[in-house]
N, C-alpha and C positions, 0 to 999 in steps of 0.2 A: 503495500500498500504507499504510495508514494506522499512523502511530507504537505502540508500544507503551511504558503505563509501568510502571515496578516500583520497587518502596522503595529495596532495595540490590540493587543490580549486580555480582555478582563473575566480574571477567574471567581467567581460569586456572584450570588444571584438578587443581592439587598442593594440598598438606598447609594451605600458606595459607587457602588459600579454603574447605577443608572447616572447618579451626579458627573463621574469622570464623563460618561459619554457622552452627556447634555453638555458639558461643558467642552470640551472637544469640539461639539461641531457648532456649538456657538461663536467660538474665536475662527473657527472657518478652518478645522482641520479636515481633507477631504479624502485623509489615506481609507484605509479598511480599518473596521472595528467589528471584534466579536467578543459575543458575551456568553460564558460559559457556566453553567448552573446546575449543580444536581439537584435543583428543585424544577419541578414539571410547569412550572407557571413564573411570568415576569417577573421582573423585583418588585417587591411591594413595598407599602410601610408597616416596621412591626408594631409600633405603639397604639393604633387601635384595635389587636388582636384582645390586649385586655380593658379597653376602655367602649368605645363605641360598639364594635364589631359583635363584642360578646354581650351587650345592650340590646343587639338588634336595633341601632339606630342607623347603623347603614350599610349597604349592601357588601356581600367578598368583591366587587369590581371596581368599589370606589378606593379599596387602600391601595390600588395599584399606583406605584411610583412614576409610571407613562403608563399611558393607554397602549395598546397594543400597534394601533396606529402611525404612534409617535418613532418607534422602530423601524416602520416600513418607511415613512417618510424621512427620516436621518439617515437611511442605510445604515441601520447598526443588525447584524445579524445573530440571533439568538440560537444556541444551541442551549436547548433547554432539556432536564433528565438526565443529564451526562456530567459526570464525575470525573474529575481532573486527578488520576492517581500518581503522576509524575511529572519532578520538574527538572531538566540539567539545564542549570545557567550559562554551562559553559557553551555548549549547543544552543544556547537560547530556544528551547524547545519544553513544551510540556506533552506528555503522554495522556490520553484519552483511555477509560474504561471497554472502550471499544477496540482498543487497539491502532486508533490515528493519533497521528504526530502533527502535533501546530507546533511551525514554528512563527517567533514574535519578533517585531521589534522593540516592542517596549511591553512591558507586563504591571497590570496592576492584581495586589493579590488580596481577595475581599470576601474571605471565605466565611466572615462574622466568631459566631460563638455558639459553643452548646450548652444545654441545662445539665447542671450538677443534678443528678440524683441524691438524695439521702444517703449516709454512710450506715442505715440500718436495716436489720431485718426486713424483708417483705418491700423495698421501697419499689421494687418493679408495680407493685399496684397502683403506686400515686401516679397521677398525668402529669406530664410536663407541658409548659407553655411555652413555645419558640416560634412554630408555622403556622401558616394560615389553614393547614386540617386541624392543627392541635385544638384552635381556637373555635373551628365550627363543630369538632367533634363534641367540647367542653359546651360549647352554647346549646348543642342537641341535650346532653345531659342534664343540664342546669332548669330543670321545671321547677316552677313556683311549689314549695313546701317541701322540695327536697331538703338534706343536710349535707351540709359543703365542712370540711375542714381544709384549710388553709395552713401547709406548712411553710412558714420562712415570713415573715413582715416586716420585708425590705418592699420597694418601688411594687415591683412584680405581684406582690403576695397583699397588698393591699389595695392596690388597684383592683387585682383580681374579686378579692373578697369584696371592696365596695360595688364591684360590677355585677356578683352574685347575689347579696342583697337587695340591688335595686331588682333584678328578679323576680325577686320572693322566696328567695332562699333562705333557710338558717344557718348563718356562717359562724364558723369560729376559727379565730387566727392563733396558730399556735407559732410563739417569739422565743428563741433559747435567750437572747440577751435581756437584759432591763429597761432595753427601750426599740422602737419600732426603728429600721432601717438599720438594727444594730448597733442603736445608741449612736452613728453616725453625726444625727442632726439634732444631737444635745435633750435634755430632760424636758424643756419647754413646749418645743414642739410633738415630741413625744405625747406628752398631755395632751395638748390640743387636737391630734389627730386620733387618740382614743378617745376623746371625748365624742369627737364629729362620727368616729367608725359604731360607737354604744348606743348613739341614736339615732340609727340608721338600723341599728338591728344586729351587729355586731358584735359577738364575742371576741374580747382580746384580750389572752392569758399570755403575758409576759413571763419572762424568766423560766419558761415552761418548753423541755423538750418532749418531741416526739420521740418514742422507746422502740416502736414498729410499726409496721402497717399489715392487716390482713385485707382480706376480700373485701368486707364489710365494716370494717374502724382502725380507726388511728387510735394506736395506744399513749397513754402517758403514765409510766411506769405499770399499776395494775388498774388503770381506768381506760377502760375503752371510748372510746368517741365514736359513736355510730355513724355513719356516712356513705351518702348514697356517690357523693361527688368527693373525691380526694385530691388534692394537687399538692406539690413539692415546689415553691420557689425560692431556692436558697442560692440563689446565683448562676454565673455562667462560667466558663472554660473555654479561652480563646480557641480557634482551631489553627492550629499552627503546625500541625502534624507534616504538611507540604513543603511548605520552609525550611522546617527544621531537617526533614530529611535530605534537603539540598542544597545544605550548611549556610544558609543564611544565619544573620545574628537575631536568636532569638530570646528574650527574657520577660515574660509574662508579655507573651505577645511578639510579632515583628518587631524590631526594632528600626525606626524610623529618623531621617535627619527631619531639618523643617521646612523641605520639599518632599517629603512623605517617602524618600527613596529610602530603600534598604542596603544592607550593607552590600550589595551587589549591585553596582551603576546599570540604570533601563528599568530595573525592579523594582517596584514601587508597592507599598500596603497603606489599606483604610479601613474605617469603621472600628469595627469590636473587635479584631486582632490586630490590630496595627498600635504601637505602642513608642513614644515620643521617647527620644535618648533622653532626653533632661526632663521627662516627667510621667505621671501616670497616664493608663487607660483609661479612656470614656466609653463608656458601653451605653453609649444612646443617640440617637437620631441624627441630632442636630451634628455631632461630631461625625456621623458618618457622611453626612450630606458633605459639611463643607469640608473634611477631609480628601473625599473624592474630590471635588471643586481643586482642592491643592496638588492633588497629585497631576491633574490633568493639566494643570498650568506650567507645572515643572516639565511634564511630558513636551509641553510647546516651546519650554526653555524661556515662557517668560516669568514676570516677575510675579513672588506666591506670598500673599499676605502675612502679616506675623500671625502667631495662631489667638483666635480668641479665647477667651475666659469661658470655660466648660459650663453648661445650660441643660439641667435635666428637667424638666416638664411632668409632672403628675397630677394625680387624682384620689382625695379623700374622700370618700361618699359625698360626691357632688361638688366639693370644693377643687378648685385649683391649687397647685404646688407647684411655684417654678424654685430651682435652686438654682443658683448663680454661681460661678466660682468654687474653688476646692480649699476644705480646710482638714484635713487630717488631725489636725489638732490648733485647740483655738486659747488663748487667753481669757477672754472672756467672751460671753452672748448678749446681746442689749435687745430688747425687744421695742420695738417702735408700732404702733398700731398691728397691722398685721405683716410687719417686716422683724424678720429675726436677724441680727447682722452679728459675724463671726469675726470676733477682732485677733489680729496680732500685733504686738507694740504699737496698739491704741490706731488701727487701720482694719479698714474692712477688707477682709479676705474670700470672705462667701456671706451669699444674700437668699435666705428663705425668704420666699414671696406669697403669701395667700390669697388668692382670689383678683392676681393683679392688681395689688396695690401699687407698685412701681411699675412702670411700662420694663419690658424687660429687656429692651435696647438700654434703654437710661440704668437699670443695674450693672448690666455689662460691660456700660464704661466706667461705673462708678467702682465696681472689684478690679477691672484692667487699670486705674488710676489711683489704688492703693486710696480709697477715700477716709476721708475720718467721718466721724459719728456728726459732726457739726455739719457735714455736707449731706450726710443722708437725711437730718433732718430736715436741711433747706430745701430738699428734693419732694421731701413730706408736707413742706408746706408749715412746720413746727416752729420756724425762728420768726 
């Protein structure tokens, strides 16, 4: 079988690949683009899977990153339901599961991440939520009056619990740490979220670890929590095997420079599986979009803008929550109205914004500028 050559090869069927293709075409790139994905449908947005789609507010087609007609109009070829099983950086080629060999000029790795299973007996009985079929199956099982147990009180767990409660299910969240989001957003925000969830009918159990799953229940020690729906949302693992086997620099993701380029020139990485050399991976939609765009600009030899402050958007029982910036540690948290400001040396390094109290672009600018509390007060009209 003769190898095939393409100018740009995109491996992975998520938003990062779609935005890379869009940015290339928007900037006048006329070469061939091939997007290879092991999923059977074109790139789609994952945030609605735990929110609107689970509540049946939108149809499955509306989660697509681009309509199918866009790929036809922009001459972006799709190879769906096709796994890449090997990467040879020296030959600048990838091998597909069916034996085909694709030679590339430039390559974007955007293989995303896969959800973790709890390391406890019976974990195979728990549902995971990562793909559109996962969400559709969960939605079908989520009939009003059913009992659901969600293991994990992070973003996915809280969103799913909120959506299931809105569908009329009896929902319990089990979070092994003392706070939601593993305590990473502080006790005040946890207290607010727990109150919102309980008002929506969700039983929140903090400092509570599931010990095992059985087909009909989640167990906490000797207590069986009967469940018609069981879901585990305890984080994801970046899918880096392809890059690792090919000898790329991998450390909690494919390590990339400011231009999203890996340790091998001409091979880029974006989305959940890419980690900046001087920073942390960000597992969210905005990071996937922005890193895909950055990779495209770098492929074209155009200036790549500085990285923006990370932004995660979420929902808690119908309320919106936007977290801008990154604060693994902080000196103090100052609460102003519905804004929680995380300070280091008196400067804002992260903002958690409830119900859009501060416009997100304004919040990003404040975090990027290391704003003071006085500047935050000014933005809120408190001075």
